[in-house]
C-alpha positions in Angstrom: 18.5 -58.1 -91.0 15.8 -56.2 -92.2 17.2 -56.0 -96.0 18.2 -59.9 -95.4 14.1 -61.3 -94.4 13.1 -59.1 -97.3 14.9 -60.4 -99.9 13.7 -63.9 -98.8 10.5 -63.4 -97.5 7.6 -62.1 -99.4 5.9 -59.0 -99.2 3.3 -60.0 -96.3 6.3 -61.4 -94.0 7.6 -58.4 -94.9 4.8 -55.5 -93.2 4.2 -58.7 -90.6 7.9 -58.3 -89.6 7.3 -54.3 -90.0 4.9 -54.1 -87.7 6.7 -56.4 -85.3 9.5 -54.4 -85.1 7.6 -51.4 -84.9 5.6 -52.7 -81.9 9.8 -53.7 -80.7 9.9 -49.8 -80.5 7.0 -48.5 -79.6 8.1 -50.5 -76.6 11.0 -49.4 -75.9 10.0 -46.5 -76.2 7.2 -46.8 -74.2 9.0 -49.3 -71.0 11.7 -45.8 -71.9 8.7 -43.3 -71.0 7.8 -45.4 -68.3 11.3 -45.2 -66.9 11.2 -41.5 -67.6 7.7 -41.0 -65.6 9.6 -43.9 -62.8 12.0 -41.4 -62.3 10.0 -38.3 -62.7 7.2 -39.3 -60.2 10.3 -39.8 -57.6 11.6 -36.9 -58.6 8.2 -35.3 -58.1 7.4 -37.0 -54.6 11.4 -36.3 -53.5 10.4 -32.9 -53.8 6.6 -33.1 -52.2 8.2 -34.1 -49.5 10.3 -31.5 -49.4 7.5 -29.1 -49.6 5.5 -31.3 -46.7 9.0 -30.6 -44.8 9.4 -27.0 -46.1 5.4 -26.6 -45.2 5.7 -27.9 -41.9 8.4 -26.0 -40.5 6.8 -22.5 -42.2 4.2 -23.7 -40.0 6.4 -23.7 -37.5 7.9 -20.9 -37.6 4.5 -19.1 -38.1 2.9 -20.2 -34.9 5.9 -19.1 -33.0 5.8 -16.2 -34.4 1.6 -15.9 -33.8 2.7 -16.7 -29.7 5.8 -14.2 -29.4 3.3 -12.3 -31.5 0.5 -13.1 -29.1 2.8 -12.8 -26.2 4.2 -8.9 -26.9 1.5 -7.9 -27.2 0.4 -9.1 -24.2 3.0 -7.6 -22.5 2.2 -4.7 -24.1 -1.0 -4.7 -23.5 -0.4 -5.3 -19.4 2.1 -2.4 -19.7 -0.8 -0.5 -21.7 -3.2 -1.2 -18.7 -0.4 -0.4 -16.3 0.3 3.5 -17.7 -3.4 4.0 -17.6 -3.8 2.8 -14.1 -0.7 4.5 -13.2 -2.3 8.0 -15.1 -5.7 7.6 -13.0 -4.0 7.4 -9.5 -1.7 10.3 -10.7 -4.9 12.2 -12.1 -7.0 10.8 -9.1 -4.1 12.7 -6.8 -3.9 15.4 -8.4 -7.8 16.0 -8.8 -8.1 15.4 -5.1 -5.0 18.0 -4.6 -6.6 20.3 -6.5 -10.5 20.0 -4.7 -8.5 20.6 -1.3 -6.2 23.3 -2.8 -10.1 25.0 -3.4 -11.2 24.1 -0.1 -8.2 25.6 1.4 -8.9 28.5 -0.7 -13.0 28.7 -0.8 -12.1 28.7 3.8 -9.4 31.9 3.2 -11.8 33.4 0.7 -15.1 33.1 3.9 -12.8 34.1 6.3 -11.1 37.0 5.2 -14.7 38.3 4.0 -16.4 37.5 7.7 -13.6 39.6 8.9 -14.1 42.1 6.7 -18.1 42.4 7.3 -16.9 42.2 11.2 -14.4 44.9 10.7 -17.7 46.5 8.2 -19.9 46.3 11.1 -17.6 48.0 13.4 -16.9 50.2 11.5 -20.6 50.9 11.2 -21.2 50.8 15.0 -18.3 53.3 15.0 -19.6 55.8 13.2 -23.5 55.6 14.3 -21.6 56.7 17.5 -20.1 59.4 16.5 -23.0 60.4 14.6 -24.8 59.3 17.8 -22.8 61.7 20.1 -23.6 64.4 17.4 -26.7 64.2 17.7 -26.7 64.6 21.2 -24.7 67.2 20.6 -27.1 68.9 18.5 -29.6 68.0 20.5 -28.1 70.2 24.0 -26.6 73.2 21.9 -30.0 74.0 20.5 -31.7 73.5 24.1 -29.7 75.8 25.3 -30.3 78.0 22.2 -33.9 77.2 23.2 -33.5 78.7 27.0 -31.3 81.0 25.9 -34.5 82.2 23.4 -37.2 81.7 26.3 -34.9 83.5 29.1 -34.4 86.8 26.2 -37.6 86.3 25.6 -39.1 86.5 28.8 -36.5 89.1 29.9 -38.0 91.3 27.3 -41.5 90.0 27.8 -40.6 91.2 31.2 -38.5 94.9 30.2 -42.0 95.4 28.0 -44.2 95.1 30.9 -41.9 96.9 33.4 -42.1 99.5 30.8 -46.0 99.4 30.1 -46.6 100.2 33.8 -44.1 103.0 34.5 -46.0 104.6 30.8 -49.4 104.1 32.8 -47.7 105.0 35.7 -46.8 108.7 33.7 -49.8 109.3 31.7 -51.7 108.6 35.8 -49.1 111.4 37.2 -49.6 113.8 33.6 -53.3 114.0 33.8 -53.5 114.8 37.5 -50.7 117.2 37.1 -51.7 119.1 34.1 -55.6 118.2 34.2 -55.8 117.1 30.5 -58.1 114.7 30.7 -56.8 111.6 28.6 -59.2 109.1 28.0 -57.4 106.4 25.9 -54.3 105.4 27.7 -54.0 103.1 24.4 -53.7 105.9 22.0 -50.7 108.1 24.7 -49.1 104.9 24.8 -49.1 105.3 21.0 -48.4 109.4 21.0 -46.0 108.1 23.3 -44.3 105.2 21.4 -43.7 107.7 18.5 -42.1 110.2 19.7 -39.5 107.6 21.8 -39.5 105.2 18.4 -36.0 105.9 17.6 -34.8 105.3 21.3 -32.7 102.7 22.0 -34.1 99.7 24.0 -31.2 98.1 27.0 
């Protein structure tokens, strides 16, 4: 067709026809492109819709998962707080038990010390009483010894006095009998004692 028109037409007509054909071809190509674009847009629209639905589903899943995790954490926190409260109660009871045990031990030690002090004081009192009795016995013995020494001293003084009186009597009798004048009785006594110093006394 283009060849027949080319043979029967002048060059200007041929150019116009050629341009028209090119325009028609371009329009067809554009229509095909538009059709293809429409198909792609439709596919993109479907894909976007699917993506939106998937995103909505994922969001719902995410929300559900977050809610589940939050609930688990809440339960864990509740359990943790319950465990903490239990441990604190156990520690409180243990501290109370140890405090009571400590108080009982202190009371026992104080009672033992009181008994030890009482026993110690009793022992001290007993020892003091024994020492008092010993001192009293020593004092009695000393008093008896002092009394004995006093008595011995008294007898000795009496004996010496009697001997002196006897010597005086003898010296006077000797002077009277033999006519010897003794000017000093003490001189005679000294002489007598000199000759009789070795004589044992009764």
